N, C-alpha and C positions, 0 to 999 in steps of 0.2 A: 070832190066832184061836184057837189051841190053848189059850193061857192063859185066855181067857174061858170056853172050854168046860170045862176042868178046874177052874177056879175055881167055876163054877156047880155042877158035880157035887160038889165038895168042900163047898160051902155046903149042898147038899141032904143029903149024908152027915152033916154036923154037925147039921143039924136032926133027922135020924133018931136020931142018937146021943143027943142031948139030950132026946129024947122029946117033940118038938113035936107039935102036933095034926096030924091027918091033912090038914086043910085047908092048913096051912102047908107041909107036905112036898109035897103035890100041886101047890100053887101054885108052889113053887120048881122042881119037876120040869118043869112046863109052861113056865115062864119060860125054863129052860135049853133045852128042846126048840125053842121058838120062836126063841130066839137062834141056835141051831145051824142051824136051817133058813134063817133070813135071812142068816147069814154064809156058808153054803154057796152059796146062790143068788147072793150078791154075788160070791163067789170064782169061780163057774163063769162068770157073765156077764162079769166083767172079764177072765177068761182068754180067752174067745171074742172079746171086743172087740179083743184084741191080735193076733188071727188066728194063734194058736198052732196048730201041727199036733201031733197025738198019735201 
């Protein structure tokens, strides 16, 4: 999960560094944000399904 998040952020940073258009950078940023949200939701629900105590 961490690898996907950092990979997406790195791709966004590279797009910024190369001077890509604002649409490309914002698209990459939103894609990373959606992926992080979905992965976090999956992580939380799978942890709760195992009846873990915190």
